[in-house]
C-alpha positions in Angstrom: 31.6 54.8 -19.7 34.8 54.1 -17.8 35.4 50.9 -16.0 35.5 52.7 -12.7 32.1 54.3 -13.4 30.6 50.9 -14.5 32.0 49.3 -11.3 30.4 52.0 -9.2 27.0 51.7 -10.9 26.9 47.9 -10.7 28.1 47.9 -7.1 25.3 50.2 -6.1 22.8 48.3 -8.3 23.9 45.0 -6.7 23.7 46.3 -3.2 20.2 47.7 -3.8 19.0 44.4 -5.2 20.7 42.4 -2.5 19.0 44.3 0.3 15.5 43.3 -0.9 14.3 40.6 1.6 12.4 38.4 -0.8 12.4 35.4 1.6 10.9 37.5 4.4 8.2 38.8 2.1 7.4 35.4 0.5 7.1 33.7 3.9 4.8 36.4 5.1 2.7 36.1 2.0 2.5 32.3 1.9 2.4 31.5 5.6 1.7 34.8 7.4 5.0 34.3 9.3 7.8 36.7 10.2 10.9 34.7 9.6 12.7 36.7 12.2 10.4 35.2 14.8 10.5 31.6 13.8 13.1 28.9 13.5 16.6 30.3 13.8 15.3 33.8 13.2 17.2 34.0 9.9 15.3 35.9 7.2 16.8 33.8 4.4 15.6 31.3 1.8 16.2 28.1 3.9 14.1 29.5 6.8 11.4 30.5 4.2 11.3 26.9 3.0 11.0 25.6 6.5 8.3 28.0 7.3 6.2 28.3 4.1 7.2 25.1 2.3 8.2 25.0 -1.3 5.8 27.8 -2.3 7.8 30.2 -0.2 11.2 28.5 -0.3 11.7 27.8 -4.0 10.9 31.3 -5.2 12.9 32.7 -2.3 16.0 30.7 -3.4 15.5 31.6 -7.0 15.1 35.3 -6.2 18.1 35.4 -3.8 20.2 33.7 -6.4 18.9 36.0 -9.2 19.4 39.3 -7.3 23.1 38.5 -7.3 23.5 36.8 -10.7 21.8 39.7 -12.6 24.1 42.6 -11.7 27.3 40.5 -11.6 26.5 38.8 -14.9 25.7 42.1 -16.6 28.9 43.7 -15.3 31.0 40.7 -16.2 29.7 39.6 -19.6 28.1 42.8 -21.0 30.3 45.6 -19.6 33.5 43.5 -19.4 34.5 44.1 -15.8 37.1 41.4 -15.4 39.8 42.9 -13.2 39.8 44.0 -9.6 37.0 46.4 -10.3 34.8 43.3 -10.3 35.5 42.7 -6.6 33.1 45.4 -5.1 30.5 44.5 -7.7 30.6 40.8 -6.8 30.5 41.6 -3.0 27.7 44.1 -3.1 24.7 41.8 -3.5 25.8 39.5 -0.6 26.6 42.5 1.6 23.2 44.0 0.8 21.6 40.7 1.7 23.5 40.1 4.9 23.4 43.7 6.1 20.1 44.8 4.6 19.1 48.3 5.6 15.5 47.3 5.2 16.0 44.8 8.0 18.0 47.0 10.3 21.3 45.4 9.1 20.2 41.9 10.0 19.6 40.0 6.8 20.1 36.5 5.7 23.3 34.4 5.7 24.2 35.0 2.1 24.8 31.5 0.7 22.2 31.8 -2.1 23.5 35.2 -3.1 27.1 33.9 -3.3 25.8 31.1 -5.5 24.2 33.8 -7.7 27.5 35.8 -7.8 29.3 32.8 -9.2 26.6 32.1 -11.7 27.1 35.6 -12.9 30.8 35.0 -13.3 31.2 31.4 -14.3 27.7 30.4 -15.4 27.2 26.9 -14.1 30.8 25.7 -13.6 31.5 27.0 -10.1 27.9 26.6 -8.8 28.2 23.0 -9.8 31.3 22.6 -7.8 29.7 24.3 -4.8 26.6 22.2 -5.0 28.5 19.0 -5.3 30.5 20.0 -2.2 27.4 20.7 -0.3 25.9 17.3 -1.2 29.1 15.5 -0.4 29.9 17.1 2.9 26.2 16.9 4.0 26.7 13.2 4.3 30.1 13.4 6.0 29.9 16.3 8.4 27.6 17.3 11.1 26.4 21.0 11.4 25.5 23.4 8.6 28.4 25.7 9.3 31.0 22.9 9.0 29.4 21.7 5.8 29.6 25.2 4.3 33.2 25.6 5.5 34.4 22.4 4.0 32.4 23.1 0.8 34.2 26.5 0.6 37.6 24.9 1.0 36.7 22.2 -1.6 35.7 25.0 -4.1 38.8 27.1 -3.3 41.0 24.0 -4.0 39.2 23.7 -7.4 39.8 27.3 -8.2 43.5 27.1 -7.2 43.9 24.0 -9.4 41.9 24.9 -12.5 41.3 28.6 -12.4 44.3 30.3 -10.7 42.8 33.8 -11.5 43.9 36.1 -8.7 40.6 38.1 -8.9 38.5 35.0 -8.6 40.6 33.6 -5.8 40.5 36.9 -3.8 36.8 37.2 -4.3 36.2 33.6 -3.1 38.4 34.1 0.0 36.3 37.2 0.8 33.2 35.1 0.4 34.6 32.5 2.7 35.2 35.2 5.4 31.6 36.4 4.9 30.2 32.9 5.3 32.4 32.3 8.4 30.9 35.5 9.9 27.3 34.7 9.2 27.6 31.1 10.3 29.9 31.8 13.4 27.3 30.6 15.9 27.1 27.2 14.0 30.7 26.5 14.7 30.0 26.8 18.5 26.8 24.8 18.6 28.0 21.9 16.4 31.7 21.4 17.1 31.8 17.7 16.3 32.5 17.2 12.6 31.7 13.6 12.0 28.3 12.1 12.5 28.0 9.5 15.2 
């Protein structure tokens, strides 16, 4: 099988897995709630946790991470996709999640799937950097969107310093753009960075 064929197959596989709205299903099963009608209306794992508690939220996070880690990890480690062919494969689960056809193109915000993508590529290294950034900036910055933006910049700086792989850097910049898009309302509603 050629690299181009492998990339196409895993891109399609990743998108199909990504579009599955596990959080929506789990919240409906555990709390009888439609996530699109509660909280911020986001059918993602965080809203599933807020709505259905850990019984919905924990498996929602794990499934959203896994639906990205599985196709990307298989493509990267088993089929050896390491060059620019990896880019569409690594974007597909998050695009499927954010623009899920099963939800009329209005899916979750994609943070858990991005974490899953980087587990599929770097195992625990980059997810540890991302999670440490989230914890650090949660205490320093007000507003989820700003916390995520600063975490992304923190992680990008780490990549530039320790892994100046152009494929990884391009992929991470594309993930930053996706996060900026899905969290765009947060930049408007919480413009003050530092907590009072």
